[in-house]
All heavy atoms as an XYZ file, in Angstrom:
1056
protein
N     105.390     25.910    114.781
C     104.505     24.835    114.546
C     103.302     25.047    115.357
O     103.348     25.596    116.566
C     105.182     23.521    114.855
C     106.299     23.058    113.921
S     106.757     21.439    114.154
C     108.042     21.580    115.289
N     102.180     24.609    114.844
C     100.920     24.757    115.598
C     100.197     23.323    115.579
O     100.147     22.673    114.463
C      99.908     25.705    114.927
C     100.638     27.202    114.954
C      98.685     25.860    115.638
C      99.770     28.277    114.265
N      99.786     22.905    116.785
C      99.193     21.685    117.014
C      97.746     21.872    117.414
O      97.424     22.836    118.029
C      99.967     20.760    117.997
C     101.351     20.437    117.627
C     102.470     21.396    117.905
C     101.718     19.301    116.822
C     103.709     21.160    117.593
C     103.061     19.109    116.511
C     104.071     19.976    116.898
N      96.954     20.844    117.136
C      95.654     20.832    117.679
C      95.597     20.166    119.174
O      96.697     19.879    119.576
C      94.525     20.152    116.787
C      94.718     18.664    116.635
O      95.622     18.032    117.322
O      94.051     17.994    115.818
N      94.520     20.166    119.755
C      94.488     19.725    121.082
C      94.866     18.221    121.233
O      95.192     17.810    122.458
C      93.056     19.980    121.718
C      92.053     19.181    121.127
C      90.707     19.430    121.791
N      89.656     18.763    121.078
C      88.423     18.865    121.294
N      88.024     19.656    122.277
N      87.562     18.173    120.638
N      94.868     17.532    120.156
C      95.300     16.092    120.243
C      96.636     15.932    119.878
O      97.200     14.719    119.763
C      94.254     15.281    119.334
C      92.876     15.388    119.772
O      92.623     15.294    121.075
O      91.906     15.355    118.873
N      97.385     16.993    119.641
C      98.801     16.827    119.296
C      99.083     16.627    117.853
O     100.157     16.417    117.455
N      97.985     16.783    116.921
C      98.175     16.659    115.462
C      98.759     18.036    114.982
O      98.219     19.144    115.235
C      96.899     16.269    114.818
C      96.442     15.017    115.200
O      97.134     14.044    115.363
N      95.153     14.971    115.665
N      99.716     17.872    114.090
C     100.286     19.104    113.510
C      99.297     19.721    112.472
O      98.845     19.076    111.594
C     101.624     18.740    112.744
C     102.440     19.851    112.225
C     102.895     20.815    113.289
C     103.656     19.191    111.409
N      99.093     20.982    112.696
C      98.254     21.833    111.806
C      99.065     22.675    110.868
O      98.678     22.808    109.626
C      97.293     22.680    112.575
C      96.304     22.056    113.565
C      95.596     22.961    114.275
C      95.413     21.064    112.703
N     100.070     23.305    111.392
C     100.884     24.257    110.573
C     102.379     24.102    111.001
O     102.619     23.887    112.174
C     100.539     25.648    110.795
C     101.336     26.639    110.081
C      99.019     25.896    110.540
N     103.237     24.034    109.996
C     104.650     24.158    110.254
C     105.347     25.173    109.364
O     104.709     25.654    108.396
C     105.366     22.872    110.370
C     105.625     22.251    108.848
O     104.982     22.782    107.925
O     106.221     21.252    108.812
N     106.514     25.678    109.680
C     107.255     26.490    108.880
C     108.403     25.790    108.172
O     109.046     24.985    108.801
C     107.810     27.691    109.810
C     106.779     28.515    110.431
O     105.755     28.786    109.801
N     107.056     28.952    111.631
N     108.514     26.020    106.885
C     109.550     25.403    106.071
C     110.419     26.554    105.523
O     110.047     27.633    105.170
C     108.936     24.564    104.990
C     107.990     23.401    105.633
C     107.570     22.506    104.546
N     106.821     21.427    105.256
C     106.125     20.489    104.632
N     106.162     20.517    103.363
N     105.568     19.574    105.346
N     111.697     26.095    105.140
C     112.619     27.084    104.526
C     112.147     27.345    103.103
O     111.704     26.382    102.393
C     114.007     26.476    104.673
C     113.737     25.068    104.782
C     112.366     24.884    105.579
N     112.241     28.535    102.731
C     112.019     28.968    101.234
C     113.232     29.713    100.829
O     113.713     30.661    101.460
C     110.773     29.871    101.193
O     110.579     30.374     99.934
N     113.703     29.300     99.663
C     114.966     29.940     99.169
C     114.629     30.958     98.149
O     113.865     30.649     97.255
C     115.991     28.881     98.682
C     116.448     27.907     99.646
C     115.709     26.640     99.915
C     117.545     28.128    100.435
C     116.148     25.769    100.833
C     117.983     27.215    101.451
C     117.297     26.032    101.558
N     115.220     32.124     98.342
C     114.912     33.237     97.335
C     116.217     33.752     96.699
O     117.233     33.941     97.454
C     114.279     34.454     98.127
S     112.770     33.995     99.076
N     116.166     34.040     95.425
C     117.227     34.605     94.732
C     117.058     36.101     94.735
O     115.972     36.643     94.648
C     117.210     34.239     93.214
N     118.119     36.727     95.278
C     118.001     38.239     95.431
C     119.261     38.830     94.873
O     120.250     38.349     94.750
C     117.899     38.512     96.980
N     119.089     40.228     94.720
C     120.138     41.026     94.161
C     120.294     42.341     95.067
O     119.331     42.887     95.497
C     119.853     41.531     92.809
C     119.828     40.492     91.811
C     120.911     42.635     92.296
C     119.398     40.871     90.336
N     121.587     42.549     95.402
C     121.867     43.816     96.157
C     122.464     44.800     95.087
O     123.577     44.572     94.629
C     122.904     43.599     97.303
C     123.286     44.764     98.018
C     122.453     42.435     98.228
N     121.650     45.747     94.647
C     121.996     46.614     93.542
C     123.355     47.276     93.602
O     124.111     47.296     92.687
C     120.887     47.563     93.421
C     119.717     46.918     94.000
C     120.224     46.027     95.114
N     123.677     47.703     94.898
C     124.852     48.431     95.218
C     126.164     47.551     94.828
O     127.278     48.057     94.516
C     124.798     48.894     96.501
C     125.987     49.842     96.984
C     125.833     50.335     98.381
O     126.219     49.661     99.285
O     125.223     51.423     98.525
N     126.077     46.288     95.057
C     127.214     45.449     94.990
C     127.376     44.787     93.519
O     128.418     44.256     93.268
C     127.113     44.247     95.912
C     127.066     44.653     97.394
O     127.637     45.805     97.645
O     126.571     43.953     98.266
N     126.390     45.015     92.619
C     126.520     44.332     91.249
C     127.499     45.101     90.428
O     127.478     46.337     90.344
C     125.161     44.418     90.587
C     125.309     43.849     89.209
C     124.111     43.616     91.372
N     128.452     44.417     89.871
C     129.502     45.006     88.978
C     129.103     44.943     87.505
O     129.328     45.929     86.821
C     130.810     44.253     89.153
C     131.359     44.456     90.535
C     132.881     44.056     90.600
N     133.277     44.028     92.000
C     133.871     43.048     92.592
N     134.141     41.953     91.946
N     134.271     43.086     93.829
N     128.660     43.866     87.088
C     128.225     43.625     85.630
C     126.758     43.264     85.563
O     126.392     42.068     85.673
C     129.123     42.613     84.999
C     128.952     42.498     83.526
O     127.941     43.042     83.039
O     129.759     41.891     82.901
N     125.906     44.249     85.391
C     124.423     43.957     85.345
C     124.020     43.094     84.254
O     123.232     42.145     84.401
C     123.655     45.281     85.269
C     123.530     46.128     86.523
N     124.684     46.932     86.909
C     122.742     46.094     87.542
C     124.385     47.533     88.121
N     123.222     46.925     88.548
N     124.553     43.353     83.088
C     124.111     42.591     81.912
C     124.533     41.016     82.136
O     123.827     40.213     81.826
C     124.776     43.107     80.622
C     124.211     44.452     80.253
C     122.675     44.488     80.182
O     122.123     43.636     79.625
O     122.242     45.481     80.839
N     125.773     40.845     82.563
C     126.152     39.294     82.789
C     125.262     38.747     83.837
O     124.918     37.537     83.672
C     127.599     39.339     83.173
N     125.028     39.442     84.967
C     124.162     38.891     85.919
C     122.724     38.581     85.438
O     122.192     37.512     85.766
C     124.126     39.765     87.195
C     123.161     39.373     88.357
C     123.673     38.079     88.940
C     123.211     40.466     89.489
N     122.200     39.581     84.827
C     120.800     39.279     84.299
C     120.780     38.178     83.312
O     119.837     37.408     83.304
C     120.350     40.635     83.573
C     120.109     41.816     84.593
C     119.951     43.080     84.025
C     120.143     41.638     85.836
C     119.788     44.231     84.914
C     119.900     42.648     86.862
C     119.696     43.888     86.290
N     121.717     38.045     82.490
C     121.899     36.972     81.526
C     121.870     35.550     82.166
O     121.295     34.585     81.832
C     122.977     37.117     80.580
O     123.134     36.112     79.689
N     122.819     35.577     83.248
C     122.934     34.344     84.102
C     121.603     33.952     84.804
O     121.135     32.823     84.723
C     123.928     34.548     85.078
C     124.122     33.543     86.138
C     124.701     32.210     85.829
C     123.718     33.721     87.460
C     124.767     31.259     86.750
C     123.736     32.737     88.425
C     124.306     31.427     88.040
N     120.898     34.960     85.343
C     119.674     34.696     86.022
C     118.557     34.240     85.027
O     117.731     33.439     85.393
C     119.245     35.922     86.887
C     120.092     36.282     88.049
C     119.629     37.570     88.674
C     120.123     35.166     89.111
N     118.553     34.818     83.956
C     117.632     34.564     82.814
C     117.704     33.002     82.584
O     116.708     32.273     82.427
C     117.772     35.380     81.626
C     116.762     35.276     80.584
C     116.873     36.282     79.516
O     118.055     36.744     79.255
O     115.871     36.580     78.782
N     118.936     32.648     82.416
C     119.239     31.197     82.060
C     118.852     30.276     83.193
O     118.244     29.225     82.975
C     120.774     30.983     81.768
C     121.192     29.653     81.505
N     120.802     28.866     80.429
C     121.952     28.851     82.321
C     121.312     27.647     80.616
N     122.039     27.607     81.697
N     119.352     30.626     84.386
C     119.085     29.659     85.617
C     117.712     29.659     86.079
O     117.122     28.611     86.411
C     120.124     30.064     86.807
C     119.691     29.206     87.995
C     121.438     29.815     86.407
N     117.023     30.890     86.230
C     115.796     30.932     86.809
C     114.640     30.968     85.753
O     113.500     30.999     86.246
C     115.708     32.189     87.748
C     116.737     32.340     88.803
C     116.571     33.680     89.463
C     116.624     31.153     89.798
N     114.965     31.047     84.537
C     113.959     31.067     83.421
C     113.033     32.310     83.616
O     111.819     32.214     83.471
C     113.065     29.780     83.408
C     113.930     28.551     83.405
C     114.770     28.380     82.074
C     115.421     27.049     82.020
N     116.853     27.115     81.898
N     113.707     33.375     83.956
C     113.020     34.650     84.063
C     113.525     35.650     82.985
O     114.738     35.888     82.936
C     113.022     35.256     85.541
C     112.495     34.361     86.508
C     112.475     36.660     85.599
C     112.655     34.916     87.918
N     112.657     36.208     82.267
C     113.107     37.263     81.222
C     113.848     38.368     81.901
O     113.538     38.833     82.930
C     111.860     37.758     80.477
C     112.196     38.596     79.299
O     112.806     38.141     78.397
O     111.830     39.856     79.422
N     114.932     38.938     81.159
C     115.632     40.000     81.643
C     114.805     41.257     81.978
O     115.008     42.008     82.921
C     116.679     40.417     80.625
C     117.656     41.479     81.132
C     118.775     41.816     80.197
O     119.152     40.896     79.456
O     119.196     42.957     80.104
N     113.777     41.456     81.208
C     112.814     42.546     81.391
C     112.090     42.475     82.652
O     111.815     43.269     83.403
C     111.770     42.769     80.142
C     112.422     43.232     78.915
C     111.403     43.280     77.803
C     112.158     43.627     76.560
N     111.146     43.677     75.454
N     111.726     41.232     83.011
C     110.986     40.898     84.215
C     111.956     41.140     85.453
O     111.572     41.663     86.442
C     110.459     39.495     84.219
C     109.663     39.114     85.473
C     108.378     39.896     85.698
O     107.898     40.512     84.692
O     108.085     40.009     86.902
N     113.212     40.671     85.315
C     114.132     40.991     86.358
C     114.330     42.451     86.709
O     114.259     42.826     87.797
C     115.537     40.359     86.049
C     115.429     38.761     85.944
C     116.623     40.740     87.150
C     116.608     38.122     85.283
N     114.374     43.203     85.607
C     114.494     44.691     85.805
C     113.244     45.290     86.402
O     113.266     46.130     87.286
C     114.784     45.369     84.433
C     116.202     45.167     83.961
C     116.475     45.629     82.530
C     117.847     45.430     82.076
N     118.128     45.935     80.762
N     112.079     44.728     85.976
C     110.882     45.116     86.488
C     110.631     44.825     88.029
O     110.263     45.748     88.821
C     109.670     44.472     85.726
C     108.350     44.822     86.237
C     107.330     44.111     85.441
C     105.934     44.050     86.079
N     104.991     43.200     85.218
N     111.167     43.730     88.424
C     111.162     43.271     89.761
C     112.133     44.179     90.738
O     111.922     44.501     91.770
C     111.519     41.794     89.971
C     110.306     40.919     89.463
C     110.724     39.493     89.579
N     109.623     38.803     88.771
C     109.558     37.411     88.896
N     110.435     36.687     89.566
N     108.608     36.859     88.198
N     113.248     44.571     90.070
C     114.181     45.464     90.742
C     113.518     46.884     90.955
O     113.704     47.440     91.984
C     115.473     45.629     90.034
C     116.431     44.445     90.145
C     117.696     44.634     89.247
C     116.902     44.324     91.495
N     112.895     47.277     89.915
C     112.236     48.635     89.988
C     111.164     48.692     90.976
O     110.820     49.666     91.663
C     111.729     49.087     88.651
C     112.659     49.702     87.766
C     112.009     50.317     86.547
C     112.995     51.113     85.705
N     112.421     51.645     84.452
N     110.410     47.589     91.073
C     109.230     47.489     91.892
C     109.632     47.722     93.334
O     108.814     48.273     94.128
C     108.602     46.020     91.793
C     107.306     45.852     92.554
C     106.679     44.480     92.306
C     105.449     44.286     93.112
N     105.040     42.949     92.996
N     110.824     47.324     93.707
C     111.292     47.405     95.136
C     112.285     48.631     95.249
O     113.122     48.724     96.072
C     111.951     46.126     95.574
C     111.178     44.892     95.499
C     110.175     44.901     96.637
C     109.413     43.544     96.596
N     108.620     43.393     97.735
N     112.131     49.587     94.327
C     112.968     50.748     94.236
C     112.948     51.632     95.547
O     113.948     52.367     95.832
C     112.633     51.647     93.098
N     111.900     51.515     96.363
C     111.996     52.356     97.652
C     112.928     51.673     98.632
O     113.252     52.333     99.707
C     110.475     52.216     98.248
C     109.882     50.974     98.487
C     110.097     50.245     99.633
C     109.023     50.337     97.436
C     109.509     49.037     99.802
C     108.472     49.093     97.642
C     108.682     48.408     98.802
O     108.154     47.151     99.056
N     113.515     50.466     98.392
C     114.514     49.902     99.297
C     115.799     50.745     99.084
O     116.003     51.167     97.987
C     114.821     48.487     98.994
C     113.799     47.403     99.347
C     112.578     47.784     99.949
C     114.032     46.092     99.307
C     111.694     46.901    100.377
C     113.192     45.211     99.749
C     111.935     45.510    100.328
O     111.060     44.577    100.708
N     116.655     50.792     99.997
C     117.925     51.362     99.949
C     118.696     50.430     99.024
O     118.546     49.186     98.901
C     118.658     51.381    101.253
N     119.659     50.992     98.250
C     120.439     50.223     97.255
C     121.273     49.037     97.889
O     121.722     48.174     97.173
C     121.256     51.143     96.368
O     122.287     51.738     97.103
N     121.520     49.110     99.175
C     122.269     48.118     99.806
C     121.591     46.940    100.368
O     121.967     45.980    100.869
C     123.238     48.687    100.898
C     122.496     49.316    102.041
C     121.832     48.692    103.026
C     122.320     50.807    101.961
C     121.124     49.307    104.072
C     121.569     51.408    102.896
C     120.958     50.671    103.945
N     120.115     47.097    100.271
C     119.251     45.986    100.706
C     118.994     45.017     99.621
O     118.657     45.426     98.473
C     117.929     46.552    101.209
C     118.084     47.321    102.594
C     116.812     47.871    102.955
O     116.100     48.499    102.304
N     116.437     47.469    104.176
N     118.981     43.764     99.976
C     118.647     42.733     98.875
C     117.173     42.906     98.429
O     116.345     43.131     99.129
C     118.747     41.347     99.639
C     119.366     41.625    100.833
C     119.160     43.147    101.131
N     117.064     42.666     96.986
C     115.706     42.707     96.420
C     115.412     41.387     95.789
O     116.304     40.929     95.024
C     115.657     43.850     95.376
C     115.876     45.237     95.982
C     115.881     46.300     94.898
N     116.325     47.443     95.599
C     116.578     48.595     94.931
N     116.473     48.613     93.653
N     116.917     49.725     95.542
N     114.390     40.853     96.210
C     114.056     39.387     95.845
C     113.664     39.435     94.360
O     112.749     40.150     93.852
C     112.984     38.816     96.706
C     113.534     38.640     98.129
C     112.535     37.490     96.149
C     112.627     38.121     99.128
N     114.324     38.582     93.564
C     114.030     38.279     92.185
C     113.097     37.089     91.975
O     112.228     37.143     91.126
C     115.212     38.061     91.338
C     116.218     39.390     91.611
C     115.042     37.930     89.891
C     115.637     40.690     91.138
N     113.358     36.071     92.790
C     112.465     34.889     92.565
C     112.271     34.231     94.046
O     113.379     34.011     94.728
C     112.932     33.905     91.598
C     112.094     32.723     91.524
C     112.521     31.716     90.503
C     111.517     30.595     90.400
N     112.008     29.427     89.549
N     111.145     34.019     94.502
C     110.863     33.242     95.738
C     110.686     31.758     95.353
O     110.458     31.505     94.305
C     109.659     33.783     96.405
C     109.728     35.190     96.893
C     108.515     35.759     97.552
O     107.454     34.953     97.519
O     108.583     36.857     98.163
N     110.824     30.979     96.425
C     110.672     29.552     96.351
C     111.518     28.873     95.210
O     110.931     28.023     94.448
C     109.121     29.272     96.195
C     108.382     29.894     97.230
O     108.671     29.814     98.385
N     107.251     30.396     96.877
N     112.743     29.138     95.223
C     113.676     28.459     94.258
C     113.721     27.086     94.598
O     113.809     26.605     95.788
C     115.012     29.156     94.244
S     115.069     30.832     93.635
N     113.752     26.155     93.476
C     113.927     24.739     93.768
C     115.458     24.431     94.139
O     116.297     25.225     93.973
C     113.426     23.960     92.674
C     114.087     24.098     91.373
O     115.306     24.193     91.363
N     113.386     24.369     90.217
N     115.634     23.131     94.463
C     116.995     22.748     94.925
C     117.995     22.949     93.672
O     119.256     23.218     93.950
C     117.071     21.343     95.478
O     116.562     20.469     94.514
C     116.346     21.293     96.811
N     117.582     22.670     92.485
C     118.529     22.718     91.401
C     118.906     24.214     91.093
O     120.156     24.553     90.848
C     117.903     22.048     90.085
C     118.726     22.370     88.915
C     117.625     20.672     90.309
N     117.920     25.072     91.129
C     118.154     26.450     90.981
C     119.106     27.032     92.095
O     120.134     27.679     91.887
C     116.934     27.246     91.031
C     116.023     27.052     89.847
C     114.722     27.635     89.882
O     114.139     27.715     91.115
O     114.057     27.889     88.927
N     118.852     26.582     93.358
C     119.709     27.027     94.506
C     121.098     26.520     94.358
O     122.076     27.299     94.450
C     119.090     26.609     95.872
C     120.070     26.819     96.932
C     117.676     27.245     96.137
N     121.307     25.267     93.994
C     122.681     24.739     93.776
C     123.458     25.493     92.615
O     124.615     25.839     92.806
C     122.574     23.232     93.463
N     122.737     25.805     91.537
C     123.356     26.431     90.354
C     123.716     27.837     90.896
O     124.849     28.414     90.599
C     122.390     26.559     89.361
C     123.002     26.752     87.990
N     122.577     26.145     86.809
C     124.180     27.422     87.632
C     123.362     26.387     85.851
N     124.308     27.151     86.283
N     122.833     28.561     91.553
C     123.108     29.927     92.113
C     124.341     29.953     93.019
O     125.219     30.731     92.906
C     121.906     30.576     92.852
C     120.678     30.862     91.867
C     119.531     31.269     92.768
C     120.969     31.868     90.869
N     124.229     28.954     93.963
C     125.298     28.859     94.973
C     126.637     28.672     94.317
O     127.683     29.262     94.778
C     125.060     27.677     95.926
C     125.921     27.573     97.100
C     125.741     28.627     98.160
O     124.661     29.045     98.462
N     126.871     29.143     98.649
N     126.796     27.914     93.306
C     128.031     27.581     92.688
C     128.708     28.770     92.026
O     129.853     28.954     91.870
C     127.793     26.420     91.631
N     127.698     29.778     91.602
C     128.338     30.959     90.906
C     128.277     32.200     91.756
O     128.636     33.335     91.251
C     127.422     31.142     89.589
C     127.885     30.154     88.592
C     127.188     28.935     88.393
C     128.848     30.490     87.691
C     127.588     27.962     87.515
C     129.208     29.463     86.648
C     128.529     28.323     86.558
N     127.918     32.064     92.996
C     127.862     33.306     93.864
C     129.262     34.142     93.850
O     129.234     35.364     93.673
C     127.569     32.969     95.276
C     126.156     32.717     95.650
C     126.040     32.260     97.134
C     125.241     33.732     95.343
N     130.430     33.429     93.877
C     131.607     34.205     93.835
C     131.878     35.047     92.588
O     132.548     36.101     92.520
C     132.753     33.212     93.961
C     132.093     31.975     94.527
C     130.675     32.102     94.035
N     131.257     34.555     91.370
C     131.412     35.206     90.094
C     130.522     36.403     90.000
O     130.658     37.261     88.993
C     131.231     34.246     89.036
C     132.255     33.094     88.947
C     132.145     32.186     87.845
O     131.703     32.705     86.765
O     132.457     31.010     87.987
N     129.451     36.529     90.832
C     128.498     37.532     90.625
C     128.308     38.332     91.827
O     127.190     38.016     92.683
C     127.111     36.950     90.138
C     127.188     36.428     88.764
C     127.220     35.099     88.509
C     127.304     37.207     87.671
C     127.304     34.540     87.239
C     127.372     36.759     86.373
C     127.358     35.304     86.141
N     129.126     39.383     92.216
C     128.910     40.164     93.372
C     127.517     40.725     93.341
O     127.050     41.200     92.201
C     129.957     41.160     93.324
C     131.063     40.602     92.343
C     130.263     39.754     91.433
N     126.801     40.758     94.431
C     125.444     41.307     94.469
C     124.341     40.297     94.400
O     123.199     40.584     94.681
N     124.746     39.095     94.007
C     123.752     38.048     93.901
C     123.793     37.338     95.353
O     124.856     37.068     95.876
C     124.135     37.012     92.925
C     123.249     35.660     92.772
C     121.820     36.052     92.470
C     123.848     34.793     91.725
N     122.681     37.075     95.838
C     122.475     36.437     97.182
C     121.327     35.468     97.241
O     120.368     35.417     96.347
C     122.133     37.419     98.261
C     123.335     38.469     98.582
C     122.945     39.257     99.764
O     121.884     39.120    100.416
O     123.820     40.073    100.124
N     121.504     34.432     98.089
C     120.343     33.498     98.227
C     119.966     33.717     99.706
O     120.667     33.620    100.695
C     120.862     32.007     98.123
C     121.439     31.779     96.756
C     119.692     31.004     98.451
C     122.097     30.452     96.539
N     118.634     34.138     99.896
C     118.046     34.319    101.178
C     117.167     33.150    101.644
O     116.627     32.505    100.666
C     117.225     35.598    101.145
C     117.853     36.845    100.599
C     116.821     37.982    100.620
C     119.012     37.338    101.475
N     117.152     32.874    102.846
C     116.324     31.788    103.387
C     115.225     32.429    104.208
O     115.559     33.205    105.135
C     117.163     30.827    104.254
C     118.319     30.288    103.278
C     116.284     29.633    104.658
C     119.231     29.363    104.086
N     114.026     32.186    103.865
C     112.985     32.773    104.641
C     112.028     31.673    105.115
O     111.941     30.489    104.448
C     112.099     33.633    103.734
C     112.946     34.818    103.190
C     112.144     36.081    103.199
N     112.945     37.201    103.018
C     112.461     38.331    102.462
N     111.307     38.360    101.879
N     113.279     39.426    102.305
N     111.169     31.930    106.021
C     110.151     30.945    106.518
C     108.913     30.927    105.731
O     108.564     32.136    105.307
C     109.849     31.161    108.010
O     110.950     30.787    108.913
N     108.401     29.817    105.383
C     107.134     29.820    104.722
C     106.181     28.882    105.409
O     106.589     27.689    105.790
C     107.365     29.264    103.200
C     106.218     29.566    102.351
C     106.675     29.330    100.927
N     105.824     28.206    100.502
C     105.912     27.451     99.504
N     106.971     27.579     98.723
N     105.108     26.512     99.113
N     104.940     29.278    105.535
C     104.020     28.382    106.263
C     103.571     27.155    105.366
O     103.366     27.401    104.198
C     102.674     29.278    106.651
C     102.971     30.117    107.773
C     102.899     29.384    109.074
N     103.273     30.179    110.216
C     102.450     30.547    111.156
N     101.099     30.269    111.047
N     102.836     31.252    112.140
N     103.462     26.148    105.961
C     102.878     24.950    105.336
C     101.717     24.388    106.117
O     101.825     24.062    107.301
C     103.972     23.798    105.200
C     103.428     22.520    104.578
N     103.142     22.436    103.197
C     103.032     21.454    105.063
C     102.615     21.276    103.010
N     102.509     20.597    104.125
N     100.488     24.400    105.575
C      99.353     24.061    106.234
C      98.880     22.585    105.828
O      98.824     22.253    104.656
C      98.115     24.927    105.698
C      98.341     26.475    106.081
C      98.983     27.301    105.096
C      98.113     27.021    107.318
C      99.235     28.534    105.467
C      98.439     28.238    107.597
C      98.942     29.063    106.641
O      99.213     30.417    106.967
N      98.771     21.725    106.907
C      98.565     20.390    106.577
C      97.278     20.065    105.939
O      97.156     19.086    105.136
C      98.632     19.553    107.980
C      99.883     19.661    108.641
S     101.374     19.197    107.614
C     102.668     20.166    108.385
N      96.283     20.897    106.015
C      95.000     20.675    105.494
C      94.697     21.789    104.391
O      93.605     22.242    104.275
C      93.947     20.740    106.575
C      94.144     19.687    107.573
C      94.727     19.906    108.813
C      93.812     18.267    107.225
C      94.938     18.863    109.731
C      94.078     17.277    108.126
C      94.560     17.571    109.349
O      94.855     16.574    110.327
N      95.680     22.226    103.587
C      95.572     23.342    102.692
C      95.165     24.509    103.252
O      95.709     24.894    104.363
N      94.298     25.255    102.635
C      93.873     26.636    103.073
C      92.832     26.565    104.088
O      92.527     27.593    104.669
C      93.524     27.399    101.790
O      92.344     26.822    101.292
N      92.318     25.387    104.572
C      91.328     25.275    105.522
C      91.838     25.967    106.860
O      92.894     25.549    107.314
C      91.115     23.855    105.823
C      90.095     23.618    106.981
C      88.726     23.994    106.462
C      90.043     22.121    107.307
N      91.208     26.927    107.220
C      91.428     27.642    108.499
C      92.871     28.470    108.512
O      93.268     28.850    109.487
C      91.480     26.644    109.726
N      93.423     28.636    107.333
C      94.704     29.408    107.349
C      94.502     30.766    107.810
O      95.453     31.341    108.387
C      95.176     29.345    105.864
O      94.500     30.036    104.964
N      93.374     31.386    107.565
C      93.128     32.723    108.080
C      93.048     32.793    109.641
O      93.346     33.838    110.149
C      91.739     33.272    107.504
C      90.643     32.536    107.822
N      90.299     31.150    107.426
C      89.572     32.704    108.710
C      89.194     30.650    107.898
N      88.722     31.635    108.775
N      92.716     31.725    110.235
C      92.687     31.598    111.694
C      94.120     31.249    112.183
O      94.513     31.850    113.241
C      91.738     30.505    112.232
C      91.788     30.432    113.683
C      90.252     30.981    111.723
N      94.891     30.418    111.557
C      96.101     29.978    112.034
C      97.290     30.910    111.772
O      98.287     30.809    112.305
C      96.454     28.580    111.425
C      95.551     27.520    111.764
C      95.810     26.280    110.790
C      95.527     27.165    113.192
N      97.025     31.894    110.896
C      98.053     32.918    110.566
C      98.817     32.608    109.360
O      98.877     31.544    108.859
N      99.590     33.690    108.849
C     100.350     33.525    107.752
C     101.636     34.456    107.993
O     101.664     35.261    108.903
C      99.793     33.908    106.524
C      99.310     35.440    106.504
C     100.085     36.373    105.764
C      98.132     35.873    106.996
C      99.781     37.748    105.707
C      97.759     37.223    106.935
C      98.557     38.138    106.316
O      98.237     39.387    106.216
N     102.717     34.164    107.178
C     103.917     34.837    107.275
C     104.053     35.639    105.974
O     104.004     35.011    104.863
C     105.108     33.987    107.545
C     104.930     33.279    108.869
C     106.448     34.735    107.462
C     106.023     32.148    109.066
N     104.276     36.915    106.017
C     104.567     37.630    104.754
C     105.034     39.063    105.046
O     104.986     39.532    106.117
N     105.635     39.592    103.880
C     106.016     40.910    103.959
C     104.927     41.946    103.986
O     103.839     41.755    103.362
C     106.949     41.305    102.708
C     107.599     42.633    102.709
C     108.536     42.847    101.481
O     108.765     41.845    100.820
O     108.900     43.914    101.313
N     104.989     42.970    104.687
C     103.927     43.962    104.750
C     103.766     44.639    103.429
O     104.884     44.914    102.773
C     104.235     45.080    105.992
C     103.014     45.968    106.152
C     105.448     45.817    105.593
C     103.125     46.785    107.370
N     102.688     44.887    102.851
C     102.474     45.455    101.557
C     102.563     47.051    101.652
O     102.504     47.589    102.794
C     101.062     45.147    101.116
O     100.033     45.847    101.763
N     102.694     47.658    100.630
C     102.801     49.082    100.601
C     101.538     49.767    101.111
O     101.584     50.755    101.777
C     103.153     49.582     99.128
C     104.568     49.462     98.710
C     105.465     50.252     99.580
O     105.222     51.496     99.877
N     106.543     49.650     99.997
N     100.351     49.173    100.752
C      99.126     49.720    101.188
C      98.976     49.559    102.775
O      98.660     50.607    103.443
C      97.881     48.953    100.580
C      97.880     49.140     99.125
C      97.140     48.085     98.340
O      96.976     46.934     98.865
N      96.566     48.476     97.158
N      99.353     48.401    103.296
C      99.283     48.291    104.794
C     100.328     49.212    105.383
O     100.021     49.790    106.412
C      99.724     46.916    105.125
C      98.720     45.862    104.848
C      99.126     44.357    105.118
O      99.874     43.937    104.311
O      98.732     43.896    106.189
N     101.437     49.394    104.883
C     102.510     50.308    105.290
C     102.064     51.766    105.389
O     102.198     52.512    106.372
C     103.717     50.211    104.449
C     105.092     50.745    105.079
C     105.460     49.997    106.315
C     106.170     50.543    104.008
N     101.287     52.198    104.351
C     100.761     53.578    104.299
C      99.683     53.762    105.378
O      99.670     54.760    106.021
C     100.185     53.852    102.882
C     101.100     54.059    101.838
C     100.531     54.327    100.557
C     101.631     54.477     99.432
N     101.108     54.469     98.108
N      98.838     52.696    105.609
C      97.788     52.729    106.675
C      98.462     52.879    108.063
O      97.866     53.589    109.017
C      96.955     51.476    106.601
C      95.997     51.452    105.578
C      95.169     50.076    105.692
C      94.523     49.689    104.527
N      93.870     48.390    104.554
N      99.571     52.310    108.290
C     100.212     52.283    109.541
C     101.439     53.277    109.640
O     102.364     53.042    110.319
C     100.738     50.839    109.891
C      99.646     49.873    109.899
C     100.179     48.389    110.190
N      99.173     47.485    110.265
C      98.491     47.153    111.365
N      98.834     47.738    112.438
N      97.617     46.191    111.324
N     101.346     54.361    109.010
C     102.377     55.399    108.906
C     102.597     55.831    110.317
O     101.748     56.054    111.164
C     101.932     56.479    108.108
C     103.120     57.349    107.705
C     102.702     58.278    106.608
C     104.002     58.875    105.990
N     103.846     59.285    104.681
N     103.894     55.988    110.759
C     104.162     56.291    112.192
C     104.445     55.040    113.003
O     105.153     55.240    114.039
N     104.055     53.917    112.651
C     104.263     52.672    113.338
C     105.835     52.242    113.071
O     106.421     52.867    112.280
C     103.354     51.527    112.992
C     101.893     51.751    113.611
O     101.840     52.670    114.359
O     101.086     50.931    113.171
N     106.113     51.238    113.608
C     107.510     50.642    113.538
C     107.715     49.772    112.322
O     108.770     49.207    112.229
C     108.117     50.006    114.761
C     108.098     50.890    116.013
C     107.104     48.828    115.253
N     106.661     49.539    111.467
C     106.851     48.727    110.437
C     107.611     49.143    109.321
O     107.610     50.329    108.995
C     105.357     48.293    109.896
C     104.420     47.629    110.790
C     103.461     48.222    111.530
C     104.625     46.251    111.063
C     102.678     47.591    112.473
C     103.822     45.538    111.902
C     102.857     46.264    112.578
O     102.020     45.588    113.482
N     108.397     48.226    108.722
C     109.227     48.599    107.555
C     109.168     47.493    106.587
O     108.895     46.237    106.775
C     110.680     48.704    107.952
C     110.986     49.777    108.890
C     112.518     49.863    109.255
O     113.281     48.883    108.923
N     112.956     50.846    109.876
N     109.286     47.741    105.241
C     109.278     46.689    104.241
C     110.438     45.793    104.302
O     111.550     46.256    104.796
C     109.228     47.503    102.844
C     109.848     48.847    103.221
C     109.466     49.089    104.660
N     110.291     44.637    103.911
C     111.531     43.748    103.939
C     111.262     42.685    105.041
O     112.059     41.847    105.289
């Protein structure tokens, strides 16, 4: 949390729920993709595209399919986790700015390092994810 000098809240962090797949653990891709298409309203082709986009990750690392899932989606996913090995719900922090984007560039943001930034910083300790 970030406050101004008068103690007014400017920025806080809130949980963000993400649907993710660990490719190595998936037993039935077609059933999982069909389930996610139904629950998350994401086309199967788009799910496959998102998995390919993160292909540089090791197969045992979770790959996010959808960020900022709503409570209904999270509840539905949670109920079926035992039936779909490889499906995970991740919780990440997300910044919430009390005054919208005003001064967000000064107050900072939270996000994954991009491939471009990673290439620029080759040799540093940064890793995707």
